[in-house]
N, C-alpha and C positions, 0 to 999 in steps of 0.2 A: 504494500500500500504506500502510495506517495505521500510524503509529509511536506507541508509548507515550511520552508526555511527562511528565516529573517536574517539577513547578513548583519554581521557586527558593524557598529558605527566606526567609520574610518577617521584617521587623524585629520584628513582634509575636511570632513564634515564637522568634526569638533571645532576646528579653526573657524569655519563658516558660522557655526552657532555662536561662538564667542564674539565674533565681529558684529553679528546682528544684535545680540543681547547688549553688548557694550554701546553700540550706536543708538539703539532705540530705547533701552531701559536703564542705561547709566551705570551698569556694573559688569564686571568680567567674571563669569562663572568658572569654578575650578573643574579640572578634568574629572576628579572623583565625583563631583556633583552631577556632571553630565552622564557619567557611567552608571551611577545608581538609578537615576531617573530613567535612562534608556532601558536598563534591565527591568525596572518596574513596569514600564509600558510594554516591554516585550512579553512579560508574564500576563499582563492584562489582555494583550492581543490574543493569546492562546485561549484564555479562559472566557473572555467576553465577546469573541469574534462573532459567534452565532447570534448573540443578542443585538450586536450592532447591525447585522444583516437584517434581522427582524424589524428593528426600529427604522432602518433606512427604507425598507419595503412599505411600512405603515405610512411614513411621511410622504413618500413618492405617490402612494395611492391616493392620499388626501389631496395633494397638489395637482394630480392629473386631471381633476375636474376643470381646471382652467385651460387645459391645452386646446380644447375645441375653439376657444376664443383666439388663440394664437394662429390657428389655421385659418380663421375667418378674417381677422384684421391684419394679419401679417406679423412676422417675427419682430421687425423693428419697432412697430407701434406697441406690440405686446410688451417688449422689454423696456421701452421708454416708460410706460406706465408702471411696470414692476419696480424699476430702479428709482423713479422720481417720487412716488407717493409713499408717505410715511407708514400707512397701514401695512404695506408689503415689506417695508424695512423691518418692522417689529415682528411681522409674521415669520420672516426669515430667521430672526434671532430666536423666536419661539420654537421653530422647527429644529434649529441647531441644539437647543436645550433638550428637546425630546430625544434627538439622536444620541445625546450624551447621557441620557437617563436621568435628567434633572426635571422631573415632572412639575414641581412647584414653579420653577423658572418658566416653563412652558405656559402654565396657567397665568402667571403674573404678566408675562409679556403679551399674551393674547388680550388681556384686559387693556393694557397700554395701547395695543394695536387698534382696538375698537374705539377707545377714547380719542386717540390722536387722529384716527381715520375719519371719525365723524367731524372733528374740528376742521380738518383740512377740506373735507368735502363741503361742509357748510360755508367755510370762508370763500371757497371757489365760487359757489353759487351766489352768495351775497355780493361778492365783488362784481360779478357779471351783471347784476341788477343795476349797479351804480356806474360802471365804466363800460364804454363801448369800444374804446381804442385798445386793441390787443396788446400794444406795447406797455400800457398802463396797468394791465391785469396783475402782473406779479406783485407790484407795490401795493395795489388795492387788496389783494389776497392776504398779504402780510399784515396789513392794517386790521383786516377782519379777524385774522388768527389771534392777534393780540387782544382784540375785544372779547374773544371767546375764552380767554385764559382762565377767568375766574369761575366759569361754569363747571358744575360737576357732571358726572356721566348721565345722571337722570335728566338734568336740564338740557344737555346736549341732545339726548334721544328725543325729548319733547320738541325741540327746535327743528331737528332733522325731519320729524314727522310733519310739522307745520310747513316746512319748505318742500315737502314731497320728495325728499331724498330717499328715505326709507321709512315705512310705517312702523310705529312702535310695536304694533301687533305682529309685524313680520319678524322683528328681532326676537320677540318672545316665542313665536312659532319655530324659528330656527333653533333656538336653544332647547325648546321642549321636544324636539326630535331626539334629543339625547337625554331622556328623562332618567332621573336617579330617584327611584321610589317616590314618584310624584312630587318631588321637591322642585322649587323654582331653581333652574340651573344657574341663573345669574346670581342668585343668592349664595349658592355654593361657591361660585367664583369669588365673590366678595369675601366670604368667610375664610377661604384659604389664603387669599392675598393679605388679609389683615391678621393672619396667624391666630384665628379663633379656635384653639385646640379643643376647648370644651364642647363647642358646637359640633366640630367634626367627629369627636368621640361619640357623642350621642347619636349623630347621623349614621355612623358606621354600625354602631351597636343596635340601632333600631331595625336593621335588616336581618338580624339573627337573634335567636333566643339567648344564646350564650356566646359571647365573643371574648375569648381569652388568649393570652400570649404565653406559650410555654417557654420558660427560661428567663422571663422578665425579672430584673433585679428587684423591682418594687412596683407599687401601684402607679407612681408617676411615670416610670419607665414604660410600663405597659400601656398607659394612656397615650403616650407620645407615639408609640409604635402603631396603635390602633388608628390614631389620627392620620397616619400616612398611608393606611392600607388601600384607600381607593384613589389616591392621587394619580396613578398612572392611567387608570380608566377614565377619570375625569379629564385629564389632560388631553386624551385623544378626542373626546367629545367636544371640548372647548376649542381645540385646534380646528376641527371640522367646521364648527359653527362660525368661527372667525373667518375662515376661508370663504364661506358662503356670503358673509356680510361684505367682505372685500370685493367679491365677484359682483355683487349688486352695485356697489359704489362706482366701479370703474369699467368692468368688462360688459356686464349686461346693459349698462347705460349706453355703450356704443351700439348695441343691437337695437335699443329703443330709438336712437337717433336715426339709424338706417331705415327704420320702419315708418318714421314720420314723413 
């Protein structure tokens, strides 16, 4: 049976790493530090490689829903939207966290993606109402973004509804596709982001008659483990929901314009 072999890090590569770290981060790492970190990552590669493949497959499957729009509007326009708009920037970071196994990071960044995405989409629409000269739109959009800074997520959703960017009910509908024992999914999102361990423990325990952690050092340790039990599942649902909202903001909007 063939085995994957990872080549030992070369002196040339070590020198390159040192130069990069020194230039960008202001310190020069020792050879011993590079060696032990490389060995640790080598071990992780063997143990966690299958998990990385699974997580990559999941993220790609979620993102593939947007590819039909790339085929329709063209790669250049698709990528311009992807790289210019804030909601996709934070979605990319959220996806990277999921790939790395950092579920809480995925959830937190999805909320940031939604909030920043609504702000930018609102600012763009409000600016177009006041400015007809295309060259003045960026500055007008920036002004509107600053005016929206003090609004919380609930207020932004209400305003996006009034401006017919996305209906409040549509956001709820998208999140409710990923139900967690009939709980409001956005509430779960907020509870995780704000570190409400007590709420999460009660939420997890409500799904089973007896939720126990064998080997927990004490009750506090057990509760912390219980609070983390559903994070991976929730992260997948939230990531899917955020992709759907981003699609409505920018890619389905293109389709609507074409049909008008």
